[in-house]
Each structure stands twice: as structure tokens, then as C-alpha cells.
N, C-alpha and C positions, 0 to 999 in steps of 0.2 A: 384420825378426827378425822375432819370436815371441817374448811375454812369458811366461811361465808362473808363474799366481798361490798368490804364499806359505802353504802349506798351511799350515805353524805346529804350534803344540801339540798331538796328539790327545790324547783324549779316555784312552785309557791311559795316556799318561805323569801326567797334573794325578794319575786314581789310587794309582803312584806317587810322588809328591811326593806328596799331601796323604794319605796311607801314611808318609812317611818325617819326615817332621817332627809326624808329632801319635806318634811314636814319641818322636821326639827328642820333643819335653814329657813323655813322661810321664815318659821318663826320671831327667828334672828332677830330679819332683813327686816319686819312688819313689828311685832310683840317687846319680845325682849334685846334690844341692842344692846345692852352690855353682856346678853351671854353672850363669848368669842366662840365656848366651844360648840355650842348649835350648829352655830356655820363651820364648823374642824369639821366634828362628823358628819359632821353633810355633803366635805367634799363626794365622800366614796359612794351616794348618792347615780349622780350624773354615771359613774363607768359600769358598775349595775344595768343602770337601764340600759343605757345603749349595746351589753354582752344580749339581752334580752331580748332583744329588737333583733339578735344575731339568727343568737332561738331562735325568735318568730321565724325568720324572715326559713330560715329549713324545716323546722318543723308545718308549715303551714298546706296546705290544703289548695290554696290557691291567692298566690301570689299577690292578686288583680287585687281585689278582699282587707286586702294584709292594710294594703297602703289604702284604699281607700278610708276604710279605715283612720289610720293614719291620717290621712287626709282633710276628713269631718271634722275631730275633734284637737284637729289642729288651728282650722279655723273655728271655733265654741270654745278655746283655750286661749285666741288669741286676745277677751274687750277680760275678762280677768285680769292675762297677767297685764295688759294694760291699764288699767286700775291700780293692782299692782307696784307697776315700776316708772309709772307714768302721772300718772292720779286722773285718768281722763282715761273717757274711749278711745282714745283714736292717742297713735303714741307708735308713730314711726322705725322712730333710734334705734328700734332694739322688739325682736319678733322672738315670738316663745316655743321652748325647747322642742315638739312635737316640731315641730318645722328643719332643727337642727336634723331628726330622727326622718321623715319624709327626705331629705335630701341622699343623709347614706341611704337612707331606703334604694331611694331609684339609684343609685353609683354602683349597687352591690347588686341588684336588681341584671342589669346593664350585663358586671362585670363572670354575674352567673349565666348569662348566657354565648358570652363572649369565649368562658372556659373550655367552652362545650369540649372535645376534639380537638381542643389547640398543645402542643408545643410549653413548654418552660417559654423558650426562650423566644415565643408566642406573648402570653401569658401576660411576665413581667413589668413589659412598654409597658402592657393595657393598661397595667392595671395604677403605677404610678402615676399615667396622663390622666385617668382617672382621680385617683385621688388628687392631684396638686389642682381639677378644675373644680370638688370637690369643694375643696379646703377654698376656693377664690368666688365661688358663687355664696356656702353659707360665710365670707366673711361679709362678700360685697351689700350679702339685705340682711348684715344685723341679724344671725336670727342665733339664739341662744347658745355659748357658748364660743360659738362666731365657728370658721374653720375648723379651731382648733376640736369642736362634738364632731365634724361631720369624720376628721380623720379618728374618735374615740371607735369609734365607732366602725370605721373600711380595717383598723385592730385589732376586733376580735372579726370579723370578718376575716381577711388573711388569717389570719394565726388560728384557724377556728381549734384543730388537731387538739389533742389529749397530750402531743407530748412536748418531752425539754423543751428542743428549740421552739414549739410555740409561750411553751412560759414565756424562755425569754425575750421572745419579741413584744409580744405582751406588756411584763416590761419597762425595754428598755422602748418604745412606744410614749406607754405610759409618761412612763420617767419624762422622757425630752416635751409629749406634751406641755404636761403639767407644771416640770417648774425653771421649761426654760421660754415655750413658746406665748403659753395662757399668765404664764407668775403669780404677780399681784405683791403681797400683803406678806412680810417676814417679820418671825419675830429669834432675835436677837434668846441666846443658844448659850450657856458659858459651864464649862466641863470643862472638872479640874484645871484648870484653869488654863482653859480653851475655852475663848468664845470666837461660834461662828450661825449661822442664822441657817431658820429653819423654815423653809416658804410656807407660807399656812397652804397653800395648792396643791403644796404635798400627800397629802394626809388621804389624796385620792385617786394612792397608790393603795393601801388597806382596804380599796374596796375588792381584788387579788382574792385574799384570805379569803371571804369567801365563795369567788368567783371560783377560784381552786377545788373546792372542797362540793363546787355541784360536778354531778354524772351522769346529769344529762339526766336523770327520775324526777318526771312531773310535783307526783305529790298530786295537793285536794284540783279536783280542776271541772268548770261546771258556765256553763256560759256567761253565769249570768256573775262571777267573779269574774268575770276575764274582763265582760264589761265594765265593773265596779274598782279594775285598773285601770281603763281608761279614761270612766271621770272622775275618776280620785283625781286627777293634773285638777283642771277649772272648781272644781270644786270645791275645793279646802284652800281656795285663792281666795275663790265670789266670799268662801265664809271669814278667809281671814279679814282681806279684807273689810268688810262688818263692821271684826269688831275693831278691827282699830280705828274708821278711822270712829264708831262709838267711844273708844277709849278714852282719843287726846284731847 
């Protein structure tokens, strides 16, 4: 009997899942603030996007063009993002998530060049310094998820291989970043007479389930779908803002 290897989740499916979860989170932030389950499942979206950014880096034929696309759509997304979060065309206190990805992409592009032909004892100090610089830049510029968002992308770059120690590294880094660094709102839970708290941001760890089920299969792919994925972010923010303002 010939055994066939499980195909797992495709890149196409991951993109659709992440966009749907992000939409749920933004629906909570605008139209349905009482439905907290929407923002809970929305926590899962960002790590999937961060993972796909790294996948895009490894599979692109032109890194500069890849960075340029992120930069262009970061600019395009800024006004819709400002309208949602600041109700103004200009809102300098928080920047959209594509700037987070842009900083992270610049970091991993730099690391990719440094790692070529270098020994681990040379590479790892550079990785630590680059990660610290990315964290500080993300925090100072107030991009979405701040420095923790940049480190999330770097986590999937550093622990990119499908090995047990990479899976463990992803889990530990995401746990530290989401539970201790980002933190946020807690839900009190009583189980068997014991009371403890679950941090809302901790739901982001559930993203590892579909990520680990991904085995590199691309699935459906076309140029138009690629740009739909980029355009979805600013387009759905702008649409939600219009509906939100109309509903008030």
C-alpha cells in the first residue's frame, strides 16, 4: 500500500482564514462592540498574517518589489486606518499594521544577507541586536502591535523550519509576546473550584494550529488574488467606517 502525505492547509486557505478573522475583529471594533467573541477570534489573525509575510519573503522572486508593495499599501491604508481608530484623516498616535510588516521585512532582509556564509556564533548576536532594534522602532513609531508585532514576524523567520524545536520556539515566543508583553484584558474563569484568569490576547496562540497544518502547499494562486489580499485591508476598513458612521 502506498501512503500519501497529508497536504495540510494551503497558503490560499490561510489568507482567507486570516482575512475573515481580521474582519471579525474590526466588526467588533466598529459595529458590534458587545460581541466580544469577535475580538477573541480576531486575535488569531495577526500571527497568521505575520507567518504569511515570512512565507512571502522566502518565496518571492524579488524582495525589493515585495517590500515596495507593502510600502505602497501601507500608505494607501493609512487614511482608512486613521478614520477607524482616530475618526480623523490624520491620526499620528497609531499606525496601521502594514508599517509593522514593513519594519519586520526590512529586519529579515538584513538578517538574510548577514546569515549568508556566517557561523551561528556570528549570526545569533546580530539576530538579537536586529530584533531589539526592530522592537524599539516598532514601539517608537507606534505601529499596530508595536514592537511585539515586529518580533512576531521575526519569530516565524527565526523558527521557520518544520522541526520540533522550531514549533516549540514559535509557541514560547508567541506566549511571551501575547500574554506578558502585549497582555491586555483578562477573563476570570472558575474551574473545579479554582479561579484563574485568561488573557484575551492569549487567543492568538490558537493561530499555531492552522499554521502548523500548513505544509507549504500554495493552493489557488493568481495575480488578481494577490492584490485582493493587499487591497482587502484598506478597502474593508473604509467600508466599515462608512457603515459605522451611517449607523450612528
